[in-house]
C-alpha positions in Angstrom: 106.7 51.6 -30.0 103.6 50.8 -32.2 103.2 51.8 -35.8 100.8 54.6 -34.8 103.4 56.1 -32.5 105.7 56.9 -35.4 103.9 60.0 -36.7 101.6 62.8 -35.7 99.7 63.8 -32.6 99.6 61.3 -29.7 95.8 62.0 -29.6 95.1 61.5 -33.3 98.1 59.5 -34.6 98.3 58.4 -38.3 101.0 56.6 -40.1 102.3 57.9 -43.4 100.4 55.2 -45.2 97.1 56.1 -43.4 97.5 59.7 -44.2 98.2 59.0 -47.9 95.2 56.7 -48.0 92.9 59.5 -46.7 94.4 62.1 -49.1 93.9 59.7 -52.0 90.2 59.2 -50.9 89.5 63.0 -51.1 91.7 63.6 -54.1 94.3 65.8 -52.4 98.1 65.7 -52.9 99.0 67.0 -49.4 97.4 67.9 -46.1 98.1 71.6 -46.9 95.8 71.3 -49.9 92.9 70.8 -47.5 93.2 74.3 -46.2 92.8 77.7 -48.0 94.7 80.1 -45.8 95.4 83.5 -47.4 99.1 84.3 -47.6 98.9 87.5 -45.4 97.6 85.5 -42.4 99.7 82.4 -42.8 102.0 81.8 -39.9 105.6 82.1 -41.1 107.2 80.8 -38.0 107.8 84.2 -36.4 105.3 86.0 -34.1 107.2 89.2 -34.5 106.3 90.4 -31.0 109.2 92.2 -29.3 109.6 91.5 -25.5 108.3 94.3 -23.3 107.7 94.8 -19.6 104.4 94.2 -18.0 104.1 97.9 -17.2 104.5 99.0 -20.8 102.0 96.4 -22.1 99.5 97.5 -19.5 100.0 101.2 -20.6 99.5 100.3 -24.3 96.3 98.4 -23.5 95.0 101.3 -21.4 95.7 103.6 -24.4 94.0 101.2 -26.8 90.9 100.6 -24.7 90.7 104.3 -24.0 90.0 105.0 -27.7 86.7 103.1 -27.4 83.6 105.3 -27.6 82.2 106.0 -24.1 78.5 105.5 -24.8 75.5 104.7 -22.7 73.9 101.9 -24.6 70.1 101.8 -25.0 70.6 98.7 -27.1 68.8 95.4 -27.0 67.6 93.0 -29.7 68.9 89.9 -28.0 71.7 91.3 -25.9 70.5 92.7 -22.5 72.4 94.3 -19.7 71.1 93.7 -16.2 73.0 94.4 -13.1 75.0 91.3 -12.0 75.7 91.3 -8.3 79.3 90.9 -7.1 78.3 87.7 -5.4 78.2 86.0 -8.8 81.8 86.9 -9.5 83.0 85.9 -6.0 81.4 82.5 -6.2 81.9 81.7 -9.9 85.5 82.7 -9.8 86.4 80.1 -7.2 89.2 77.9 -8.6 87.1 74.7 -8.3 84.6 76.2 -10.8 87.0 78.0 -13.1 89.3 75.0 -13.6 86.6 72.4 -14.0 86.0 70.8 -17.4 83.0 68.8 -18.4 81.8 66.9 -15.3 82.4 63.4 -16.7 83.7 62.1 -13.4 80.9 62.6 -10.9 82.9 61.4 -8.0 85.1 64.5 -8.2 82.4 67.0 -9.4 79.4 66.7 -7.1 79.4 70.4 -6.3 79.4 71.6 -9.8 76.9 68.9 -10.9 74.5 70.0 -8.2 74.8 73.6 -9.3 74.0 72.6 -12.9 71.1 70.4 -11.6 69.7 73.5 -9.8 70.1 75.5 -13.0 68.1 73.0 -15.0 65.5 72.9 -12.2 65.1 76.7 -12.4 64.4 76.5 -16.1 61.9 73.7 -15.5 60.1 75.9 -13.0 60.1 79.0 -15.3 59.0 77.1 -18.5 56.6 74.5 -17.0 58.3 71.9 -19.1 59.8 68.8 -17.6 63.3 68.7 -19.0 66.0 71.3 -19.4 69.6 70.9 -20.5 72.7 72.9 -19.7 74.9 73.0 -22.8 73.7 75.1 -25.6 75.9 77.8 -27.1 73.3 80.5 -27.3 69.7 81.2 -28.4 70.5 80.7 -32.1 72.0 77.3 -31.7 69.2 76.3 -29.3 66.7 77.2 -32.0 68.6 75.2 -34.6 68.6 72.2 -32.3 64.8 72.6 -31.8 64.4 72.4 -35.6 66.4 69.2 -35.9 64.6 67.8 -32.9 61.3 68.3 -34.8 62.7 65.9 -37.5 63.3 63.2 -34.9 60.1 63.3 -32.9 57.4 64.4 -35.2 55.1 61.5 -36.1 54.6 62.4 -39.8 57.1 63.6 -42.3 57.6 67.4 -42.7 60.4 69.6 -43.7 59.2 73.2 -43.3 59.9 75.4 -40.3 57.8 78.6 -40.0 59.4 81.6 -38.2 58.4 85.2 -37.7 59.3 87.6 -40.6 60.9 89.8 -38.0 63.5 88.1 -36.0 67.2 88.6 -35.2 69.2 88.2 -38.4 71.9 86.2 -36.7 69.4 83.9 -35.1 67.7 83.2 -38.4 71.1 82.7 -40.2 72.2 80.1 -37.7 68.8 78.3 -38.0 69.2 78.2 -41.8 72.7 76.7 -41.4 71.2 73.9 -39.3 68.4 73.5 -41.8 70.6 73.3 -44.8 72.2 70.1 -43.4 68.9 68.6 -42.3 66.7 69.0 -45.3 64.6 71.6 -43.6 63.1 74.6 -45.4 62.9 77.8 -43.3 59.9 80.1 -44.3 58.6 83.3 -42.8 55.0 84.1 -41.6 53.7 87.7 -41.5 53.5 89.9 -38.4 50.7 92.3 -37.6 51.7 95.4 -35.6 54.7 93.6 -34.1 53.0 90.4 -33.2 52.0 87.2 -35.0 49.4 87.5 -37.7 47.5 84.4 -36.6 45.3 84.3 -39.7 48.3 84.5 -42.1 50.0 81.8 -40.1 47.0 79.6 -40.4 47.0 80.0 -44.1 50.7 78.8 -44.3 50.2 75.8 -42.1 50.0 72.4 -43.7 50.9 68.8 -42.9 54.5 69.3 -44.1 55.2 71.9 -41.4 57.5 70.4 -38.7 58.1 73.4 -36.5 56.4 76.7 -35.7 58.5 79.2 -33.9 57.3 82.3 -32.1 58.9 84.7 -29.6 57.8 86.4 -26.4 58.9 89.1 -26.2 59.4 89.6 -29.9 62.6 91.0 -31.4 60.9 94.4 -31.3 60.1 94.0 -27.6 56.4 93.5 -28.0 54.6 91.1 -25.7 53.0 88.4 -27.8 49.3 88.1 -27.1 48.3 85.1 -29.2 50.6 82.4 -28.0 47.8 80.0 -27.1 46.3 80.4 -30.6 49.8 79.8 -32.2 50.2 76.7 -30.1 46.8 75.4 -31.1 47.4 75.9 -34.8 50.8 74.2 -34.6 49.4 71.2 -32.8 46.4 71.0 -35.2 48.9 70.3 -37.9 51.1 68.0 -35.8 53.9 70.5 -35.7 56.2 71.2 -32.8 55.5 74.6 -31.2 58.8 76.3 -30.2 58.8 79.5 -28.1 61.7 81.9 -27.8 62.1 83.8 -24.5 64.6 84.3 -21.6 64.6 83.7 -17.9 63.7 87.3 -16.8 60.8 87.4 -19.2 59.7 83.9 -18.2 59.3 85.1 -14.6 56.4 87.4 -15.6 55.0 86.4 -19.0 52.8 83.5 -19.9 54.2 80.1 -18.9 55.2 78.3 -22.1 53.7 75.0 -21.1 50.3 76.6 -20.5 50.2 77.8 -24.1 51.2 74.5 -25.6 54.9 75.0 -26.1 56.8 71.8 -26.9 60.2 73.4 -26.7 61.5 76.7 -25.2 64.7 78.2 -26.4 66.4 81.5 -25.7 69.4 83.1 -24.1 69.8 82.5 -20.3 72.6 85.0 -20.1 70.1 87.8 -19.3 71.1 86.6 -15.8 74.7 86.2 -14.6 76.6 87.7 -17.6 75.4 91.2 -18.3 75.9 92.5 -21.8 78.0 90.0 -23.6 77.9 90.6 -27.4 78.5 87.2 -29.0 78.8 85.4 -25.6 75.8 83.7 -24.1 74.3 80.5 -22.9 71.5 78.8 -24.8 68.3 77.9 -22.9 66.7 74.7 -24.0 63.7 73.0 -22.3 61.2 70.5 -23.6 58.7 67.8 -22.7 59.7 64.7 -20.9 58.6 62.5 -23.8 61.5 63.9 -25.8 64.0 63.2 -23.0 66.2 60.9 -25.0 66.2 63.2 -28.0 67.4 66.3 -26.2 70.7 67.7 -27.5 73.6 68.5 -25.3 74.1 67.5 -21.7 71.8 66.6 -18.9 72.5 66.4 -15.2 70.5 63.8 -13.3 70.1 62.9 -9.7 70.1 59.5 -8.0 71.8 57.7 -5.1 75.4 56.4 -4.6 76.1 53.0 -3.1 75.8 54.5 0.4 72.3 55.7 -0.3 73.4 59.4 -0.5 71.9 61.8 -3.0 74.3 62.0 -6.0 74.5 63.8 -9.3 75.8 62.7 -12.6 75.6 63.4 -16.4 72.9 61.1 -17.5 71.6 59.4 -20.7 74.9 60.2 -22.4 74.3 57.8 -25.2 72.6 60.9 -26.9 76.1 62.4 -27.2 78.7 61.8 -29.8 81.5 61.1 -27.3 79.6 58.0 -26.3 77.9 56.6 -29.4 78.6 58.9 -32.3 76.3 57.1 -34.8 73.3 57.6 -32.5 74.1 61.1 -31.3 71.1 63.5 -31.2 73.4 66.4 -32.1 77.0 67.3 -32.8 76.9 70.1 -30.3 79.5 69.5 -27.7 80.1 72.4 -25.3 80.8 72.8 -21.7 78.7 75.8 -20.9 78.8 74.8 -17.3 80.5 77.9 -15.9 78.1 80.4 -17.5 75.2 78.3 -16.5 76.6 78.4 -13.0 76.6 82.2 -13.1 73.0 82.2 -14.3 72.0 79.9 -11.5 73.8 82.0 -8.8 72.2 85.2 -10.1 68.7 83.6 -10.2 69.1 82.2 -6.7 70.4 85.5 -5.4 67.3 87.3 -6.8 64.9 84.6 -5.6 61.3 84.2 -7.0 60.1 87.6 -5.8 63.3 89.4 -6.9 63.1 87.9 -10.3 59.5 89.0 -10.7 60.4 92.5 -9.5 63.1 92.7 -12.1 60.7 91.5 -14.8 58.1 94.0 -13.8 60.8 96.8 -14.0 61.4 95.7 -17.6 57.8 96.5 -18.4 57.4 99.7 -16.5 60.8 101.2 -17.5 60.0 100.6 -21.2 56.4 101.9 -20.8 57.5 105.1 -19.0 60.4 105.9 -21.4 58.1 105.4 -24.4 55.5 107.7 -22.9 58.2 110.4 -22.3 59.5 110.1 -25.9 56.0 110.3 -27.3 55.7 113.8 -25.8 58.7 114.9 -27.8 57.8 116.7 -31.1 58.9 114.5 -34.0 58.8 111.2 -32.2 56.0 108.6 -31.8 56.5 105.9 -29.3 55.9 103.1 -29.1 55.5 102.4 -32.8 53.4 99.3 -32.1 50.2 99.6 -30.1 51.3 96.7 -27.8 52.6 96.1 -24.3 56.4 95.9 -24.3 59.2 94.3 -22.4 62.6 96.1 -22.0 62.5 97.6 -25.5 60.3 99.3 -28.1 60.4 100.9 -31.5 59.9 104.7 -31.9 59.1 106.4 -35.2 61.0 109.6 -36.0 60.1 112.3 -38.5 63.8 112.8 -39.2 65.7 109.8 -40.8 66.4 107.4 -38.1 70.1 107.0 -39.1 70.6 110.8 -38.7 68.9 110.8 -35.3 71.0 107.8 -34.1 74.2 109.5 -35.4 73.3 112.7 -33.5 72.6 110.8 -30.4 75.9 109.1 -30.6 77.6 112.5 -30.5 75.6 113.1 -27.3 76.9 109.8 -25.8 74.0 107.4 -26.5 73.7 104.3 -28.7 70.4 103.1 -30.1 69.5 100.7 -32.9 68.3 101.8 -36.3 65.8 99.3 -37.5 64.1 101.1 -40.4 64.3 104.4 -42.4 62.2 106.2 -39.7 62.4 103.7 -36.8 64.7 103.4 -33.9 64.7 100.6 -31.3 65.4 101.6 -27.7 66.0 99.3 -24.8 66.1 100.3 -21.1 67.0 98.1 -18.1 67.9 98.6 -14.5 71.5 99.5 -15.6 70.5 102.4 -17.8 67.4 103.6 -15.8 69.5 106.4 -14.2 70.4 107.8 -17.6 66.8 108.1 -18.9 66.5 111.9 -18.1 69.7 112.7 -20.0 68.6 110.4 -22.9 65.2 112.1 -23.2 66.9 115.5 -23.2 69.3 114.4 -25.9 66.5 113.0 -28.1 64.5 116.3 -27.6 67.5 118.2 -28.8 68.5 116.1 -31.8 65.0 115.8 -33.3 64.2 119.5 -32.9 
């Protein structure tokens, strides 16, 4: 038995002397002093869970879940519900996928590695960029990683990141967390009728801007019409142009590479997961020149010693588990299973099916907005733009009152302003549109 075997976890062993030295270094008397756990939630050694039968537990869970509001959700703003075919569950739930951890050993993970390579390849096709990874938590962390990437690859110094004044609050909050540790200042640029105010953005740009971020579609569902101009402005000031989108939108809207995007971020869970509030998979694609600076994990393809096509995690010196002091990021996540689900769903749809789904996102939103615009007391859409999945509608009655009344009728919508609602419609809620329009007509009367 070695000295390190005498105390603590076998995975992070410390002797009493080592522990005391670390405590002395941070000025703490005990390990417990390092944590601030409120007394009511401290574990006292007792779970206080009485043993019960499976049948009684299932009954209690049914009763608990039955108290949830049974609402038809016309909600969006970053979380989108598209029909996920049963094939996705049947394939992704196979034990060899469910029980797989990070595919560090390629000799026993060729199937999973190939699936992830296909996922990356799909993102490359959709974005027009050369490199995509498969291990971001969600759209917010992908944007944060893009901001820190700008600090590593930009040729001149700069610490400002410009983002739309209207973006998802959680996404901006995560970006600011990343920025606070990297010396980056996050600033907003104005919007004009839902889209980028290009002239105002031009006025804000200077040599100290490292990143310009835009979204297509925007958080309000508008289709951005000036992406090429935004990209040109960013590059004129040697800033990275980062575009936020998702795989369904990318099937139809302008290809990011064609408008000068250096990085594309977003949430790929619009395919494969359905509505998953708080659960997603971050999309991250970029140019090949930034290959060695990409955060997270990359699957590459080569040949084994028999000349057969083989897949492996590649360029892993970017990751902290290989060379911590040279890591491009501290993100370390195995998003493989949800990436697999996205890849299966995209493959099931195929190129034509994916475009058809994207076109439905335009026509469903357009047609619902037109029907609501015919309702007295409603103007839709609020922005004179084309929309994707969702749109804002102005109401004469206070929006919060309208939303509360709609909830009693069985529908959920977002309140975004004193007299503005945001409404999202997809293939999963299309059959409820008639009832929804009738409910809106009743509650705004």
